[in-house]
C-alpha positions in Angstrom: -24.9 2.9 -10.1 -21.8 1.1 -10.5 -18.8 2.3 -8.5 -15.6 3.3 -10.5 -12.2 2.0 -9.4 -9.9 4.7 -8.0 -6.0 5.2 -8.1 -6.4 4.8 -4.6 -8.7 1.5 -4.5 -5.6 0.0 -7.1 -2.9 1.2 -4.6 -4.8 -0.3 -1.6 -5.3 -3.7 -3.4 -1.6 -3.8 -4.9 -0.3 -3.5 -1.3 -2.4 -6.3 0.2 -1.4 -8.4 -3.2 2.4 -7.5 -2.3 1.7 -8.2 1.8 0.2 -12.0 0.4 3.2 -12.8 -1.7 5.7 -11.9 0.7 4.1 -13.9 3.5 3.4 -16.9 1.1 7.2 -16.7 0.5 8.2 -16.7 3.9 9.7 -13.2 4.1 9.0 -10.8 6.8 8.9 -7.1 6.5 12.1 -7.2 8.0 13.2 -9.2 5.1 12.2 -6.8 2.6 13.5 -3.8 4.9 17.4 -5.4 5.0 17.2 -6.3 1.3 16.1 -2.6 -0.1 16.7 -0.1 2.6 13.0 0.9 2.0 11.8 1.8 5.8 9.6 -0.5 7.9 7.2 2.2 8.2 7.0 2.6 4.2 6.5 -0.8 3.9 3.9 -1.4 6.4 1.8 1.6 5.6 1.8 0.2 1.8 0.9 -3.2 2.8 -1.8 -1.5 5.1 -3.6 0.4 2.3 -1.9 3.9 3.7 0.9 3.8 1.1 -0.1 6.6 -1.5 3.0 8.4 -1.2 5.5 5.1 -2.0 7.4 5.9 -4.7 8.1 3.8 -8.2 11.8 3.1 -7.2 10.7 1.9 -3.6 8.0 -0.5 -5.2 10.1 -2.0 -7.6 12.8 -2.3 -4.9 10.2 -4.2 -2.9 9.4 -6.3 -6.1 13.3 -7.2 -6.4 13.0 -8.5 -3.0 10.6 -11.0 -3.1 13.4 -12.7 -5.5 10.5 -13.9 -7.9 10.7 -13.4 -11.6 7.1 -12.0 -12.6 5.8 -9.4 -14.4 4.6 -6.7 -11.6 1.0 -6.8 -13.3 0.6 -9.8 -11.7 0.1 -7.9 -8.5 -2.6 -5.7 -10.1 -6.1 -6.8 -9.9 -8.1 -7.8 -12.9 -10.5 -4.8 -12.2 -7.7 -1.9 -13.0 -6.0 -3.9 -16.1 -8.7 -2.4 -18.7 -8.2 1.1 -16.6 -4.6 0.9 -17.1 -4.6 -0.2 -20.6 -6.9 2.9 -21.4 -4.7 5.4 -19.3 -1.4 4.0 -20.8 -2.9 4.8 -24.4 -4.0 8.0 -23.3 -0.5 8.8 -22.3 0.9 7.5 -25.5 -1.1 9.4 -27.5 -0.4 12.6 -25.7 3.6 12.4 -25.7 3.4 11.5 -29.5 1.9 15.1 -30.1 
């Protein structure tokens, strides 16, 4: 039986990818903290797969701190892209009713 990826799995993958991008740019967690004001513990938890409580606003501040112009979807693993598209479609249908 194939295991379906969960939202939790996606958050873990996002955190790991964020960490990879941050390190590739030569930035420390402290650099991200200074640029955003997001607590070091929050950044660390997110990067280590324990950041389920990370707010969307903090996530986008952290993305901006990378100083890289990119679509946020570049961090989303391919395994989740179709799931997210399906969820987006469901949400749009509900909001139009």
